[in-house]
Each structure stands twice: as structure tokens, then as C-alpha cells.
N, C-alpha and C positions, 0 to 999 in steps of 0.2 A: 481493531476489534474488543470491545471493552475499555476502561479509561482508568487513570488511579489518578488520584490526585490527595497530599498533606502535606501539614503545616503544623509545624511548632513556630509561636513568636509570642517576642517579649514583652507586649504592650497591646498589640492591633488585633481586634477578634476576626480567628480563621472563617470567619462563616462566609462571609464576605468572600475570599478569597476561593474555598472549596465550591463554592458554585461558581463564582465566574470562570474556574478553573475547567469545569464540568461542561460547560456552555463550550469551552474551547474546544476539548476534546470532543462534542457531539458527532462531530463529522466520521469517528472513529465506528459508529454504527452503535447502535444500543438499542434498550428496551425497557428498563427502567434504572431507577439511580437514589441514591441515596447517601446522606452524610453522619458520621459521629463525632461528638465532639465532647472534649473530657470535659466534666466541671467538677468544684469542689465536693459532692454530692453523689456524683454517680455519672456513667456517658451513657448522654441522653442523643436517640437516632431519631431519625427522620427518611422515610423510605416512600419513594412514588412511582408506581406503571406509571408509563410516560415518560412526555418532554420533564426536562432538567425546569423549565421553569414553574410545573407544578410542584415540586419540591422544593424548589426553592421559597415556591409562596406558604408551603407547611410551617418549613423554618420559620420563616419572619413571626409569623401565628402566633409559633411556637416561645420565641422570642429566643429561640436559639442563640449564644454565646459562650465564647471559650477559648485558649491560647492555645488550645493542641486540637485536632481534629484528624480526620480523614474523610474520603469521598470515595466516590464509584458510578461508572457509567456500566450498567451491565448489560449486555451481550446473549440469550438466552444459552445454554449448553445445556445440564444439567436440573431439570426440572424447567417447567412450563415459565411462562413471563406473569408472575406473582408478587405481591410484594413481600410473604414469606421468604421470595428463594430470591429477590434483591439484597446486596453489598450498601452497607456493612452488615457483615454476622457480629452476635456479639455471643459470648463463652460465659454462662454464670453470672453476666452483670458485669465482669472484671477483665475481660480481654474484648476485644474490638479489630477486627479485619476487615482490609480489602484483598482482592484476590481474581488478576487476571492468569489465564491460562487454564489446563486441566490436569487433575491431579490424577494419574492412569491408575493407582493402586486404593483409591477412595471405597472400593466397597469394602477392602480388608480389614480398613481404617477404620470404617464407620464400626464394621461390627466389633475393631476390638475397645472402641469405644466406648459401644452401648455395655461392652462386657463388661464395663468402668464403671459405669454409674452413668452416663453421657446421656442426651436426651436430645434426640434433634427432632426440630421443627419446619427443617426445609426439605425440599431435596437436590440440594446441592453438591457436589463434590468440595467445595468451598468452607462449608460448615466441618468438614474432618480437618480444617486445618485449626482454626480455633478452639478447637478445643483439646487437639493435640497442642499445640500451645501451652493453655492453658493446662493443662493438666501438668507437665515441664515445670511450669512456673509456680505448680503451688504444691508438687511433689520432688522436684529433684532440680529446682536452681536456686532456691531460696529466697523467690519475691525476684531475681535476677533476668529483670524481660530480655536481654538480649541473649544472655544463655537460652530459657528457654525456647525462641523460636531457632537459636543456631542448633540444636539439639532436636526437636521438631523436624525442620524440613533434613534432616539425617532420613526420618520413615517415607518421605515424596518420593514418587515417584510420577516422571511428564516435563511439563512444563508449569510455570509459577512465575511472579512480581506481586509480592503483597506488602502492604501500609501494617503497622501494629503500634495500637497503641492497648495500655494496660489503667487502671481505673486509679491502683497505687502507684503510681509512676506521669505523674505531669510535669516534669520536664523532658520526656525520651520518647523519641518519636522513631521506631524502629522499620528497616526495609532491605527484602532480600529478592534475589533476582536470580530466576533459572530460565533458561530457554523465551524469558517474553520480556518486551524494552521495560527499563527504570532507571530514570536519573535522578538525582537529588542537584538543587538549585538553591544558591548559600547568597543572603541577603544580609542586610546589617540588621543584628541580632534576632533575624528569624533567617529558617531555616525551611526547608520542602520538598517534594515527592512528587513525580510527577510520573506517566509513561509515554509525555512527546512534551519537547522545549512549548509545546503553543501553550501552554495549562501556562507558564510561568512567566512566560517575558515581559506579562506588565510591571513585573517583581523585580526581578533582576535576568541579568542574561549572562552573571556565572552559573556554569554548568558543568556539572561529574557526573560522567555517562557509566554507573556500574556495570560489572563484565559477568560473566555466566556463573553462579557459585558465590557473589557476593552476597555479606551482608552488614547494613552498616546502624551505626547509630547515632542518632541528630537529635544536639542540642539549638538553644536561641545561638548559642553559637559556633554553629557548625559542625562538623563531625568531627567525633568524638573518640568514634571505633569502626574502626572497615577492617575484614576477617578475606580473604580469598576462598578459593574453594578448598583450599589447602589448610585451613583453618589459621591461615599466615597474616601477622598485620598486612598492609597494602599502600599503597601511596596512586591515587589516580587521577591524571593531569584534572585541574581546574580550564574548561573551556570557556570562553567568551561566544555566545553563540548570535548571528549575524542575523536568526528571522528578524524580520522587519514586525512590527504592528499592522501598519498599514496594510501587509500580504493577510494577513488574516481579518480586514474589514473588508464589507461587498464595494462600496462607494459608490458609485453610480449605475453599480449592474442589479438586477435583479436575485440573481443567485450565484453562489461560486464557482458553477460548472460554467455558466455563460462568461464570467469575471475569466474562468482561467482558461477558456478557448480562444480569449480576445489577447489575452496574455503571451501566444504562442510565437509570434514572431519575437517579441524580446528574452522568452528563454531559449527559443532557438538562436537567436543570435548570440547568447550569454555560455550556451554547450560549444558552440560554434568556435569558440573564439580563442580556444587551444588547439584546435590545427590551423584557425586562420591566421593568427599569429606567431603560432611557434613552428606549422608544417606538420605534416603527418611524419612525427618522429615517433620510437618507442618509448622514450623518456615520458611522455606525454600520460603512458600508465604507470608507471612505475621507476623508482631505479637502475634498475636490472632485468629490465622488461626486454630489453634487445637479447641478452643474452639467454632468454626463457624464448622465446619469438622466435632463435634463431632453431632451436632443437624441436619444437613442437609438428608433429605431423599429421593429427588431424586434432577438430573441436570437436568439444559437448555441451550445448548450451542446458542451461535448467532453468523454468521459468514458471508461474502460473498465470494463471489469467490473463490482461491486456498484456503482460508484459510477456509472456509467451506468444502472442500473435506482433508480436517485436522479433522474437528469436527466429521467428516462420522466415519474416521480414530480412536479417540480418541474415538468413541460409543464402540467401539467393546473392545478395553482395560477398559472401566468404569462397563462395565457387566462384562463382562466375569474374571477378577483381581477382581475390590473396589465390584462387586455384586452390582451396586445401578442404578436402571433404569436413563436413559439419553435419553435424548428428544434433536435432532437436527433442526434449523431452519433457513431459509436463516432470515437475518435481515431483509432488505426491505419489506418479505411478512409477518415477526411475529408482526411486527410496527402498522399492518394495518388491522388486526384481533381483536374480542373479543378475549379475553386470560382467561382460567381459570387460576388464580393466585391461590399461594399455597407460606404460607409463610414461610416454608421451604424449598424451593427447591433455591438453590445456579443455579446463571448465571453466567456464562460460556461468555466472550465476546473474539473473536479471531482476531488478525487487525496487521499486520506489521506494517503499520504507526500509530497507535493508535487512527487516523482521520477520520478514514471511517465513513460517515455521515452517511450512514444506519443503523450501528452499533451502532453508537452512542445515533442515537435518538430511537435505539431498547432498551437497558438499560435503558434510561431515564424513556420510557414506560413501561417497567417491576417495575422501581423501583416507579414508580405511583399508580403501579396497590397494591403497597405494600410487593414488595418481599423487603428484607429489604441486604438478601446476592450475593456479586460478585464476580467474581477474574478475573482481565483480564489479556489476556496471548497476551504480547507486543516487538515488539524487537525496538522502541524507549520511549526512557527514556524523563519521564515527558511531554509524549504525552496526550491526552485529557484523553482515556479511560482509562489508569493508574489511573488519576486522581480523573477520575469521579468511578474508583471502589472503594470497601473495602478492598481487596488483588491485589498484582501484582506479575506473573514470568517476567522477563523479558526472552526472549530468546536474547542470544547477536548472534547473526549473525552480525554484523558490518554492513556500509552501503550498502546497495542492489541499484542499479542502473537501471539494466536491469529492464522492466514493466514488463517482465514477471516472478514472483518470484521464485526463486529456493528453494537458500541457509536459505529465510525466511519458507518457506512454510516446510522443515526436519527440520528445530530447533522448528519450533513448533511442531511438534510431538515428537518431544523428552520431551519438557517440557511437553506434555500431556501424555507420558508416566508415563514421572517422578511422576506425579499428581494424575495418576492413582493408578501406585505402592504403592505414598504415604496414596492414602486412602484408598486402600484394607491393608496396614499394620496395620491401625489404627481402619479398623472393624473388625480383627484380623482374617484377613482370608488370609495375607501373611505368614508363617510360614520364620523363618530365613534360614532355607536352601533355601527356592523360592526365598526372598530379597538377600541372595549370589549369586544366579542364575543371576537372571534381574542384579546388579553391575558386574557382569562378561562380561554381554553380551551387555548391554551399553556401556563400557568401549573396549570393540571387535568389536562396530560396527565404528569406523571412519578407522580401518585398512580394514573392508569390504569393504565400500564404496571407499578407495583409489582402492581396488582391481575391483571394479566395474569399476571409469576412466581409470584405466589401459586399459578398452577392448575399450574408443571409437574411434580407427580404424576399430573394428568390426561394429562396429554402426555406424559409419557412412559410410559405404560400402551400408547399405542400402538406406540410402539417395537417390539415383536418381530413386531407384523404387518410391517411395514415390512422388518423386516433380514430376512425372510425372502425378499422380493421381489426383483427385479431391475430393473423401471421403476417409477416413478412419473409420475400426470398429475397438475399444477396447473392451478386453475382460477380467472381473477378477472375484473369488469369492470370498466371505467372505470377510476380511480384506483387500482382495487385490482388491475389486470393487472398493473404493474410487480411490487406484492407476489408474485404468486404467482410471478414471472421471477423473483424474488427468493429464494423459498422455496426454488424447483427447483436454485437455483444453490447452493445452500448443501447440499440434497442430496448434490447430483452429488460437489461438492468435499472428503466427509469424511467419505460412506459411500463411494463408490463405486457408488452405483445411478445408474442410467440415467434422468433424471428431464427432463419437459421441459416447460413451461407453454403455456398460448394462453387466448387470450379467451375468455371461456365461448361468446360467439356463435357461435367458430369452428367449434364441434364438430362440426359435422352437417357442416364442406366438408373432411372427411379425418381428426383425432383419433381421430373416434366407431371407426372400425375398428381403431383398438387397443384397446379396451375388453373386459375379460370379469377373471373371476373370478381371474385372477392380474396385473391394474392396478389398484392402489389410486389414488381416487384425493380431490385434498385440493381442498377449493374454499372460496377467501375469499368468503365471504359476511355482507357488513355490514347490517343494517337499511337500506338506503338507496331510493332512487327506483329503480334497478338490482335490486332483491329478488327481486323476482315473474319476472324476466328470469332471473335466476338459479335460480331453485329449478327453470320448465321444463326449464333445459339439466341440472339434476340428476336429471329426471326420466327426460332424453335416456339417461344414465350407467345410473342404475337398471333402465331396461327394455331395456337388456345385458346383465344381470349384474352390474355393476361395482359396486366397494364403496366406498362414499363417503362421506370424513373430511371434516366442517364445524366451520370456527373462523367460527362468530357473533357476533352481541353479547346481550345479556342482556335486551335487549327486542324481540327478533326470534321470531317465530312457528315453533317449528322441535320438529317430533318425533322423535327418538330409535326407530330399530327397526331390524328385518331389514337389515345392508349400510348402514346409516346412524349413523354415530359424531356424536353435537353435544360439541363444549366452546365453552363460553360464556365469551365475553371483556366486560368491563365494558358500562355501558350506550353505543351509537352516540354516537364523541366524532368527529362530521360531521366537517370539513374536516380534523382531524388523523387521522380515523380510517386510514388508510393504516400510519402510525405502526406506532398499535399495534396492529395488528395484524400489524406482524413480528415481533412479540417470541415467538406463538406458531411461527412458520416455521421459527424460529433454534432454539426448544428441543426443537422438534421432530427433524430434522437435529441435533441435538445426543446425545437419547437415543438418536436410531438409529446411530447414531457406535459409543456405546458397546455397544451390543446384537449389533453386528457384529463389533465390536475392531479396530475402524482408531485410528490415531494421528491421534486430534482435531486439536492442535496444528499437526503438522506433516505435512501430509494430502503423499499420493506425487506427485510432478511438478511440484507447485504451489512458488511463491516469494510472500514477502508483499509485498517492492514489487520491482514489476517494472521495473528499468532496462534492459533489453534487449527489443531488438523479438521 
């Protein structure tokens, strides 16, 4: 959600980096973009509503050049999608800033600054940052930009990541972070800031992840000054990013979503390797995991969006395999209610980016209540949630560019399944024979998923029938109900078709009233113990003239006919069946979006990394 780039370079023009970096961040979701570049006489700015390409063309037409600059892709929060609201914002032709996050006390700050004579030209909360820094720069810091940013930041309440340049300081780029992701990247005679490593990977792999409260001053030689939240000098480790440029390119695929769906066999293999090689051992989650797991008596999982559906699936595994009480909550709800805290409860947070603000704040809330033990399931190394958590297991999905999560979701499921078996084994509930069976099923999983991917033409053939509809209903039972939820979410995210998911047994308690010939009904119907129940629910739909689209297993007994369409995935995968049945609902959403002509990778109003409330 929003993207920041910035650079200070000894020789090279920064405009090419700023525009290419913003293009790398397009997946995060945005509706306008802009850059500001230091020139000998002024700070020159170009902003445009719409895609980065429009802004890039305008910058080229203006002949914009310079060795210091900042850029931004904005996802509108305060104020509409207009050029005056686009970043960067400039105060009195002297201070330019870009900002991710939300300043919660911006109205009070706006009134204070207006009383000091500042005029506002936008509706954004960001403009108060620019004017506040300008005031400190001209009135209290004697032209010391770092000090001005430091003083101004003490006034802000909320979350922010900011990049700052000044007309009178051509040799400094200032950045600060509180609650929103921001990193520093170090090259040869050049330094960068970005909200995601993908923006800088073409220029350098040497990155420094800023922590909450950090303020940093950069020059062409690297980090000149870095203070932590206590205003004390701090050292942050330089990491070598493992992200590959190839993962950021489409290659033979039409969209990143399609590419990432097809990358799932490898992503799952990479994520499962820790269990296939090292076994279901607590050490996979951290050096002191065994002693922590021994004493927990319940689990609460906190997550948002797709990760929440992964958590709902995991609850079935944890209670069935490890026999431990498990509760799942939407993070944005948990953090705002009174909670009965249990010090012997394990908090699990799940996030693809590791920067989801509501999940991060929910974890902090749990910790404030005295809950000591936490585990993060995350796809991004060194992100906020793993750093804040006691234990961590990284999924190995690789870069996920498409806004609608695919491989991140299935790798989360693999990680959570591995955790459930590990906990069950520690509690003496998983026998050696069962452990061997789980290992075998995990080893066979990528092959089963490849089998489903081979069904893509059949699944695509359903797309035109869905594309003409405005509503859809997804049904599942038991552990496959969360997969129905995920299928409905994918369809609504990228096709804009209104879709709902229900436990199939709930049909007669309300949703059946919606069923007619205009309501396609997708059914997740694996060959498990609930299959006969699901068949009965399907009869309820058929009797009302509904059209059924059924994903079932190779070894189940179904017959296609009028109003009943069937696609068979591989033989029933037992406990891992939910992961296999995720793939067809992803492909159905993707091909329906193609048929409707929507922007698959950048669906309207959505962002990849949700770092605001």
C-alpha cells in the first residue's frame, strides 16, 4: 500500500532509478505517482494521476535530471485521487517529502501550522509533515535537516515512513520509520531508500532494514547518522538480499498472478523442505521453541484477509492433530476489544509481507496484556512481525507481485500444517507411523498440485459462464469451508463479481433464498467423510434451478449432467486436501477476470501490503 523510493548518487541521474523503482512497486496498489528532484536552483516535481508510466513520460518531457530525489506511488486515504493530493509534497519550495502511513493527529497539526501562517494545497495528512519539518528547519534547527526531521517526528501520532530532501542540502537524504516498512540500500557512491527491496534489487543487494523509531541520514557514501527511537546512535546489520530479478519478471506468463499460481509446486517444495529434511521438530521454529511449546495450553491466531483463511484451515489441523484448543481472530477486531489474556497461550501471527499494520498492532496488544509467547508465519525476511515475535517460520514463496495472494497462501498452509504435526508429535499424539505418513503426503503434494495446474484449460472453459454473472456462491464443509471462503475472496478481488462463501450445511438457513439460474454455485467436494453430506446440499441447489460447478477428486463418484459441471482433481490427498483444492479456485478467478477484462495484477481499490488501518 503506497510505495516510497529515494536516492542520492554521486554521478548518475536519479530519475531513471526513481521511475523504475516505482514501477517495481506498482504491485503494492496505488492511484497516483510523483517524483521530486533536487536541481541547483529548485526542487522540481512531476505528479500524475494514474499509472507510473504517465508520470515517467511527463518527467522525460520536462527533461528532469538530478543526483538527489524522492518518489512515491499513492493509494488514496485522506483526500481524493487528484494531482494536488499526489506525493511528493513540498513546503515553501524548500522541503519535499514522501510519506506512507497515516498521521492520526493531522487535524490538530494542520490547525497549528495554519496558525503559524502555512497554507495547505491538498487534503492529505502528509502535507502537515512537510510544513512541520519546514518550520523546524527554518526556526529551531539552524538549517540542520536531520534535526528538523527528528524534532518534527516527535509531534506525529500514527504510522509513517518518510523520505525528505531540502533545497539547501544537496548532499543529504533523510528517512524515518514508525510502523510502516522502509529500508536503506547501499551501492557504490550511491544510497537508496525504498519501502520494498524489489525497488532497489537491480542496483544493489546490500540492504539495511530500519526499525520503528529509526531516523537515518544518507549521503553518497552510505549511512552518515542513524538514531533509534531513544535518539541514541544505532547500528543496523547490512543484509545481502536473496531476491532475484527473475522473480520480478513475467517471463512466459501473461500476468504475475498466473505466474505465481504456476510457481506453487516449487514454492511448496521449498517451504516443506524444512520438515522433509529436518523432520517435524520444534527447532524449525526457533532455538527455544521446544521449551515454549511444552508449556502452552492454547493457541490464538491473528491475521487479516487471505492469511485469516489460512488460519481458519490451520485450526482444524491443530485441534485434530495436536488436540490443542485454537481460536482464530481477525487482527483488526482483536486489537479493539477487551481480551481475557492467558499467559500460557501462544499467539501466532500470519502475514505475507510481515508488515500488515493491524496484525502488527494486534500482536503488540496481546503482548501488552502479558502474553509472552508468539510465533510469526511470514514470507519476508527481517520484516516487522518476525522481529517482534519470539519465534518465526519463514515461508519460501519468493516474491509475490500480484495483489491477490496465491502462492503465499498455500505456503502458509504448508507451514501451519508442519507446525500442527510438530506440536502433535511433542504432545505424544503423532505416532512414528503417522509422522511417516504425513511426511509422505507432504512429499507428494507438489506433484498433486502440478496435476491440478494441468487442468487449467478445463477450468478456463468455465470462465465465460462466470464472467456474465454478477454474483456467485461458494460452498464447502469442514476443513474445506475456508477454501470456499478463499475462492470467493479471489473471485471478488480480481473480477469484481460479488461472491460469498458458506458452510454447505448452512444453505437452508438463509443462502438458499439467493439460488436461481443466475447464481452459479461452486462446490468444494473432496472424497472425504463429508462427501455424502455435500451431495445432499447440492441436491438442494439443483432443486431450485441452481447451476453447480463442482471441484471433486479423481476417486469420488459424481456424474455430470444438466446444470452440474464437474472437474476432477487428483485422488483425495487426505489431510492436505485443502491445499490441493485451493489451486482450482485460484485458476477459476484468474480466467474469469481475463474474460471480464479486469486488471488482474492490480485490482481496483486494493493494495498488496496493507500498512494503514
